[in-house]
N, C-alpha and C positions, 0 to 999 in steps of 0.2 A: 461570401457567395453561398457556401454550403449551409450556413445558418439561415439565410433567406429561403432556400429551398425547403429546409426542414420546417421553417415557420409557415410557409405556404401549405405544405402537406398537412400540418397540424390544423390550420384554419379550414382547409377543404374537408378534412376528416370530421371536424366538429360540425361543419355546415351540413354535411351529408347525414350525420347522426341526428342532428336537430331536425332536418327535413324529414327523415324517416319517422321520427316520433310525431311530428305534426301530421304526416300522412296517415299514420295508424290512428291517431286520435280523431281526425276528421272523418275517416272511413268508418270508424267504430260508432261515433256519435253523429252520423251524417246529417239528418235533417236539421240539426242544431249547429250549422256552420256559423261561427261567430262573425259579426259584422262591425263590431266595435273593439277597441283595445280592452275594455272591461270584459267583453265576451271571451276574447282570447285568453285573458288572464284566468277567467273562471274555467275555461276548458283545460288549461294546464293545471290549475290548483285542484280541480275535482277529477279531471279525466285521467291524469297519470296515476294518482293513488287508486282510483277505481280499476284501472287496467292492471296494476300490480296486484291488487286484492283478488281480482278474478283469476289471474294466472296462478297465484299462490293457492287459492281455493281449489282450483281444478287439479293442480299437482298434488295437493294434500289428499283429496278424496280419491282420485283415480290412480295415484301412484302409491297408495298405501300397501303395506305388506298383507293386509287382509285379503285384497283381491288376488295377490300373487299366489296365495296358498290354496286357492279354490280350483276346482276342475274347470275346464273350458265352458261347459254348459252352465254351471253355477255362476261363473264370472260374467257370462253374457246376460244371464237372467237378472243378476243384481246390478250390473253396470248400466243397463238401459234405463231403469228408473232413476239411478244416480245422475246420469247425463241429462235426463229430462228435468230433474230438480235443479241441476246446475244451470241449465238454460233459463229456467224460470228466475233464478236468483240473478243471473246476468241481465235479463230483461228488466228486472226491477231496478238494479243498480244503474244500468244505462239510462232508463227513464228518469231517474232522480238527477243524474248528471246533466241530461238534456234540459231538464226543467231549470236547473241552476244556471246553465249557460244561457238559456232563453231569458231568464229574469235579469241576468247581468248585462244583456245587450246582444244576445246571439241571434 
């Protein structure tokens, strides 16, 4: 009986995790909501690596020790262009993923 409850908890946990990933991907790449199985496959194959790449890029740039050693004014002065640049990179990457999802049947 206890093994069944543990198995159910495991399945529910995995389902919630999977649903969360699907929700984040659909919201991030919204206009390209897949309509076919190939579109969903393309969303996962291209969307998850793009999401991870953008997270890592943001952490690398904004979390570097270079920014931590600056004064508040200099940090703000340099961070604003960095964030604008990261937003541009994110838009390009999101556009590429949307295009691939659309071509695959999204």
